[in-house]
C-alpha positions as CSV (number, residue, x, y, z in Angstrom):
1,M,115.0,98.1,95.6
2,E,116.8,95.3,94.4
3,A,115.0,92.2,92.1
4,T,113.6,89.4,94.4
5,G,111.5,86.5,93.1
6,C,108.5,88.5,92.7
7,S,107.5,90.0,89.8
8,A,107.7,93.9,89.8
9,S,104.2,94.1,90.1
10,E,103.4,92.3,92.4
11,P,102.3,93.9,96.0
12,F,104.8,93.7,99.0
13,A,105.4,94.2,102.2
14,L,107.8,96.9,104.1
15,R,107.8,97.1,108.0
16,V,107.6,100.9,109.2
17,L,111.0,102.4,110.8
18,G,110.6,105.5,113.0
19,D,107.9,107.8,113.9
20,M,108.0,109.8,110.9
21,M,104.7,108.7,109.8
22,E,102.9,108.4,113.7
23,P,100.1,108.4,114.0
24,E,98.7,107.1,111.4
25,F,101.4,104.4,110.9
26,R,103.4,103.6,113.9
27,D,106.9,102.4,114.1
28,G,107.4,98.5,113.5
29,C,104.3,98.3,111.6
30,V,103.9,96.4,108.4
31,I,102.4,98.1,105.1
32,I,101.4,96.3,102.2
33,V,102.8,98.1,98.8
34,D,101.1,98.0,95.8
35,P,102.9,99.2,92.6
36,E,100.1,99.0,91.0
37,G,98.3,101.3,93.1
38,L,96.2,104.4,91.9
39,V,98.5,107.4,92.8
40,K,96.2,110.7,93.3
41,D,96.8,113.3,96.2
42,G,96.7,112.3,100.1
43,C,97.3,108.6,99.3
44,Y,100.4,107.0,100.9
45,V,103.7,105.8,98.8
46,V,106.8,104.9,98.6
47,A,109.0,106.8,96.5
48,Q,112.4,107.3,95.5
49,H,114.3,110.9,96.0
50,D,118.4,111.3,95.5
51,E,118.7,107.7,95.3
52,E,117.1,106.9,98.6
53,F,113.6,105.5,99.7
54,Y,111.0,107.3,101.8
55,F,107.5,106.1,102.9
56,R,105.5,109.5,102.7
57,Q,102.0,110.8,101.8
58,L,102.0,111.9,98.7
59,H,100.6,116.1,97.7
60,I,100.5,117.0,94.3
61,D,100.0,120.4,93.3
62,G,99.3,121.4,90.0
63,D,102.7,119.4,88.3
64,R,104.5,119.2,91.0
65,Y,104.8,115.9,93.2
66,F,105.9,116.2,97.1
67,L,106.6,113.5,99.8
68,K,105.4,115.1,103.7
69,C,105.6,113.5,107.1
70,V,102.2,113.0,108.9
71,N,103.4,113.7,111.8
72,E,103.5,117.2,112.6
73,G,107.0,117.9,114.7
74,Y,108.9,117.1,111.2
75,D,108.0,119.8,108.9
76,E,110.4,118.0,105.9
77,L,108.9,118.2,102.3
78,L,110.7,116.7,99.3
79,E,109.6,117.6,96.2
80,I,110.2,114.3,93.5
81,P,110.6,115.1,89.9
82,G,107.2,113.2,89.5
83,I,104.9,110.1,89.1
84,E,107.8,108.3,87.7
85,A,109.6,108.6,91.2
86,I,107.0,106.0,92.6
87,H,107.3,102.4,93.3
88,G,104.3,101.9,94.8
89,V,101.2,102.8,96.8
90,V,100.0,101.6,100.3
91,S,97.4,99.6,99.9
92,Q,96.7,97.9,103.6
93,Q,98.3,98.0,107.5
94,A,98.8,94.4,108.3
95,G,98.1,94.5,112.3
96,T,98.2,91.4,115.1
97,R,94.8,90.9,114.7
98,R,92.5,91.3,111.8
99,K,90.6,94.3,113.6
100,Q,93.7,96.1,113.2
101,H,93.6,95.9,109.5
102,K,93.1,99.1,107.5
103,H,92.8,99.5,104.4
104,Y,93.7,102.3,102.3
105,L,92.1,102.9,98.7
């Protein structure tokens, strides 16, 4: 991710592309990513793998870190080197109406 006018520790928004994270995150929805969010097993993260950025669910198995799609139609499981590959934790899913907003802690 390129440097912008924002501080590296400020939350930022991304638009979800594709159906790999459905049904929790639909194609086109907007997520808020907190670079200083709490990383724990099962949280949703933006992480780097092979020079690409991925939005996936994090699974921690001992000292191994994996990125997994929520959509059961995809069996992709990517191993990342560790917490240093994580660039942020999803803290919120924005909706067009306030009642559609969802928070993740």
